C-alpha distance (Angstrom), angle and dihedral (degrees) to the residues before:
residue distance angle dihedral
M1 . . .
P2 3.80 . .
R3 3.79 121.6 .
T4 3.80 115.2 -107.3
K5 3.77 127.6 -158.4
T6 3.78 122.7 -141.4
G7 3.80 96.2 -137.7
F8 3.78 101.1 128.1
T9 3.81 95.9 35.6
R10 3.79 94.0 46.9
R11 3.80 92.9 46.8
R12 3.81 91.0 50.3
R13 3.82 91.1 49.6
H14 3.81 92.1 47.8
K15 3.80 92.8 47.6
K16 3.80 89.7 51.4
I17 3.82 91.4 53.7
L18 3.80 92.9 45.5
K19 3.79 90.8 49.3
L20 3.81 90.4 53.7
T21 3.82 92.7 48.3
K22 3.79 94.6 49.3
G23 3.79 108.7 135.7
Y24 3.79 96.0 27.4
R25 3.80 115.2 132.3
G26 3.78 127.4 -105.5
T27 3.77 119.3 -11.0
Y28 3.80 92.2 -20.8
N29 3.78 89.8 95.1
R30 3.82 97.2 42.4
L31 3.80 111.4 37.8
I32 3.78 116.4 67.1
K33 3.79 97.9 -142.9
R34 3.81 93.3 47.5
A35 3.80 92.4 42.8
K36 3.79 92.0 51.3
E37 3.83 91.6 52.1
A38 3.79 91.9 45.7
L39 3.79 90.7 50.0
L40 3.80 92.0 51.1
H41 3.81 91.0 52.3
A42 3.79 92.9 43.5
D43 3.80 90.8 53.1
Q44 3.81 90.7 50.9
Y45 3.81 92.1 48.9
S46 3.79 92.7 48.0
Y47 3.82 91.5 49.8
I48 3.79 91.4 50.7
G49 3.81 90.3 43.4
R50 3.79 91.9 56.3
K51 3.81 89.7 55.8
L52 3.82 92.4 45.5
R53 3.80 92.2 50.2
K54 3.81 90.9 58.4
R55 3.80 90.5 48.4
N56 3.81 93.4 48.0
F57 3.79 94.1 48.7
K58 3.80 91.8 50.0
K59 3.83 88.6 52.1
L60 3.80 90.8 49.6
W61 3.82 92.6 49.9
I62 3.80 91.6 49.9
I63 3.81 91.3 49.6
R64 3.82 91.1 49.9
I65 3.81 93.3 48.0
N66 3.80 91.0 48.3
A67 3.82 90.8 49.5
G68 3.81 90.0 49.7
L69 3.80 90.2 51.5
K70 3.81 91.7 49.5
K71 3.81 88.9 51.6
I72 3.81 90.4 55.8
D73 3.80 95.3 43.4
A74 3.82 130.1 -12.0
D75 3.81 92.0 -137.5
F76 3.82 96.0 58.5
K77 3.79 116.3 104.4
Y78 3.79 129.7 -161.1
S79 3.81 94.9 -127.4
H80 3.81 92.3 51.5
F81 3.81 90.5 47.5
I82 3.81 93.6 52.3
A83 3.82 90.2 46.6
A84 3.82 89.7 51.0
L85 3.82 90.9 49.7
N86 3.80 90.9 51.7
K87 3.79 91.7 46.6
T88 3.83 92.6 52.5
Q89 3.84 89.9 41.7
I90 3.80 94.3 -122.4
K91 3.79 104.1 157.3
I92 3.82 109.5 -157.9
N93 3.76 118.5 138.5
R94 3.80 123.4 -129.8
K95 3.79 93.4 -106.9
M96 3.80 92.5 58.7
L97 3.80 92.4 43.1
A98 3.81 90.0 53.2
E99 3.81 89.2 47.8
L100 3.82 89.3 53.4
V101 3.81 91.4 49.6
V102 3.80 92.8 52.5
N103 3.81 102.5 37.8
H104 3.83 106.8 19.0
P105 3.82 110.3 29.2
E106 3.83 92.8 165.1
A107 3.82 90.3 56.5
F108 3.80 89.9 48.5
K109 3.81 89.8 51.5
A110 3.81 88.6 52.2
V111 3.82 90.3 52.6
V112 3.82 90.0 49.7
D113 3.81 90.7 50.2
K114 3.82 91.3 46.9
S115 3.81 91.3 50.9
G116 3.81 90.6 62.1
L117 3.80 93.5 -129.3
K118 3.80 110.3 177.0
K119 3.77 130.7 -162.8
């Protein structure tokens, strides 16, 4: 069996890595070994970042809903509000509730009244 060289295949693979690392600082966008390592780390960070983004947004929505409840009445709590929503089977997710607090406070107040939340 004749010996084959990997010239074309290797070049294509290297070009793909260098294309993905375009814009990285230093030699991380020029040297194959460095670029490959940088790409591995970047992929890990982006995966973790996607999970963190979901977590951070949920925190933000909860904070906004709680602030909206405090604006209506100082005694209202987020946990009691969510329990009241579940009890009355009002199905609005936290993102939409936070949107109501920020842009449509009167609609949010109507949802709070409809939920039957008591002091």
